[in-house]
N, C-alpha and C positions, 0 to 999 in steps of 0.2 A: 563675320569677317574671316577671311582666309589667313593662314599663318603669314604668308608673304605680306599681306596688307597691314598686319600688325606693325610693320616696320616702315610705314609710309608717312608717319607724322612729322611734325616740326621739331619734336624733341625725341631723344632716344626712348624706345620702348623698354620697359623693365619687366623682367621675369625672375621668378624665384624657384630654386630647386630644393626639394625636401626628400626625406627618406622615410620608410615605414617604421614607426616606433615599435619597440619590442615588448613594451609593458603598458599596462593601463595608465601608470603615472606618466609615461612618455607621451601617451596619447593626449592626456589632459594638458600637459605642458605644450605640446605642439599646437593645440587649439588656441592657447594664449599667444603664442608666437605668430601664428597666422593672422590673428586679429590685429596684431601690431603691424605686420607687414602689409595688410590690406590698406592701411592709412596712406600708402604710397601709390595707390591705384595701379597695381601690376596689370600688365596685359594678359598674363596667364601664369599659372603655377604648374610645376612638374613634380613628379614623384618617381624615385628610382625603383629599379626592378632587381631583386637579389640574384646572386649567382645561381645558375641552374633553375631560375624561376622560383627560388625559395620563398620569395615574399610576394608573388604576383597577385594573389587574392588580396593581401593587405594593401598592395599598391593601389588597386582599384577602390578598396574601401576608403583610403585616405583621400583620393581625388574626388570620389563621388560625394563624400561628406563636405569637402571644400566647395564644390560646385553648388550643392544644394543649399549650403549656408550663406555663401557669399555671391553666387551668381556669376563668378569669374570663369573664363575659359580655363580648361585644365588639359594637361598632357601626361600620358603615361610613358615611361621608358619601356623599351622592349629589346631583348637581346636574343641572339641565336643560341646561347649556351644551353645545352641540355634539352632542347626542344626540337621535335620534328616539325615539318611544315604544317601538318594537321593540328598539332598542339598550338602552334603560333596562330593559325586561323581561328581556333577555338577561343583563344585569349582575345583576339581582335574582335570577334563577334560579341564577346561579353563587353568589351570596351564600347562598341557601338550601342549596345543595349543600355549601358551606363551613361550614354551621352557624352563620352570623352571627345574632346575636340581635336587633339593633336597627338602624335606619337614621336617620341625621341628614339630613333632606330639606331641600334648599336650592335656591333658583333658581340661585344662583351669580353671580359677577361676570362682566361681559362681557370678552372677550379684549382685550388691550392695544391692538389695532388697530381696535377698534370703540368708537365714542363712547357707545353705549347697547346694552342687551341686545336681541338679536334671536333669536327661536327659529328653529332650522333647520326646513326643510320636514319635516312629520311629527313635529315636536317639541312641547315644552311651553313656554308663555310665563311661567307663574307657579308659585310654589312650592306653592300650594294644589292645583294640578292634579297635581303630582307626589305630594303627600300622598294625594290621592284615588286615584290609580293604585295606589300601594302598599297602601293600606288596603283597596281593593276586590279587587285581584288577588293580593295577598300578605299576607293578614290575620294571619299568625302573627308578622310583624315588629312590634315596638314602634317608634313613630315619634317622633322629636324634631324640633322646628323652632326657628328663631331668632327672638328678640325684641330690640327696640332701645330701651333706656332713654332714649337721646338722639335717637331718631328716625332711621330709615333715610335715608341721604343722598338717595335718589331719591324719597322720599315727599313729597306735596304739603304735608302738615302732620302734626301728631301724631295728629289724629283719623283721617286716612286711613291712617296707618301702623298704628294699632290695629285699624282695620277689616280691613286686610289680614291681620293676625295672627289675628284671630278667624275669618276664613275658613279659615286653615290648621288651626286647632283644630277647627272645625266639620267639616272634611273628613276628620278622623280622627287628628290628632296627639295624642299621649299626654302630652307634656311640652314646655315652652318653655325653652330655654337662651338666656340673653341674650348680646349682644355685650359685649365688655369695657367696663368703666367704672371711674372712679377717684373719683367723688363718690357716696357711698352715698345721699345725698338724691335724686339723679337716679333711682336704682333704687327707692327707697321711693315717690316720686311716681308712677313708672311702675306699680309694683305696685298702688297705690290705683286708678289709672285702669283697669288690667287687671281688677281685681275688679269695679269699677263697670260694666264692659262685659259682665259675666256670663261671663268666661272662668274656668273652674274646674279646669283641669289644673295640675299643679305648675309654679311659676315658679322657675327655678334660675339664680342669678347666675353669669356667666362671669368668671373671674378670671385676669388675667395679671400676675404680679408684675413690677415694673420691675427690670431688671438693668443698664440703662445709659440715659443721657439721650438720646443720638443715636438709639438703637434705638427707644425708645418714642415719640419725636417722629415718627419715620417711620411706625410702625405706626398711631398715632392719626390722623395726617394721611390715611391711606388709608381708615380706617373711620369717621371723623367724631367719634370720642370726644374729650372734652376732658381736659386735665391741670390739676389744681389748681395755682394759682400758687405756693402755699406749697411744694408738692412739687417743682416745677421749680426754685425758688430754692434749696431744700435740696440737690438733686442737683447744681446748678451750683456749689456752694461749692468743690468740688474736682474737678479734671479727672483723676480717679483711678478706675480700674475697680472696685477693691475697695470704695472708699468709696461709689460709686454703687450697687453691688450691695447693700451693707448698708443704705443708706438706703431703697432700693426694697423690700427684704424687710421692714424695720421698718414701713413704711407699709402693706404688704399684710397684715401680721399684725394691725394695728389695724383695717383695713378688714374682714377676715374675722371678727374677734372681734365687731364690731358687727353684722354680718350674721347671725351665729349667735344673738346675743342677741335679734335681732328676728325670729327664728323661720323663717329660710329652710329649705326642705325638703332642699336639697342645695347642693353647690358643684362647679362644673365648672372645672377648671384647664387653661388653654392652656399646655401644658408646653413647646412648641417643641423637643421632643426633648432637653431638658436637665432634669435632675431637681433640681439644686442649690437653686434659689430656692423651688420648691414644697415640697420636703422640709424645708427650713429653716423655712418658714412652718408647715407641718403639725406639725413637732416642737414648735414654740412653742405652738401652739393645743392640741395633745394634752396638754400639761403643765398646762393651765388646770384 
């Protein structure tokens, strides 16, 4: 099944995003979480790729093990950061050998010691160039790219951001997965503009259930997403981890229900290597 075909069913396709564990204990814990996530019949799982390719071998290890154990399609993330074209090709050849199905193609964030993104000599400057390389030289891979309902932090404005996204799709992307967001109206406005721009590949909302106020404030500050004041006020009512987890999951349940009602083709969950919030959400939605 091609990546685009994943999103042709009568119900939204589900995918989960993981990251490479840093310890043996983390690896064991991730195995248990993946077992739980598999109960929801995901269409595929993805694994992130560290800054400068710092975890790229571990990324392939994670998704290779998942595919071998569960037989589910898998996707590796890949960024332009710190890699020449030849190094990117080398990684993609290894991904072919490992029977990876899809690639999430990203420019990537600049390293912490760099104020802005700079391509290495012989490397790529933009995500659409990476998409083009994959699409041209490794055409069997399905390709996902990122979209930004609240506009990428480095974009001049919303129009420029959408033009950048269209270039990625025109270069060969099969699906767009959004950055996390907490106001569905931001997604719906973005979807309207997306369609008006003539982009016709599936647009899949990225969902990260809130599990704690401090954590989500840190994450949204890094990616530029906004938090609804009502949600923040509710989370802040009690300085209690269980309370904040329950409030965040309840909010995510209603967010996902509305998205499904509005006909999204899929849902991509940023699991952060913990299954509890996502599975609680999916249990509630599955019972609808």
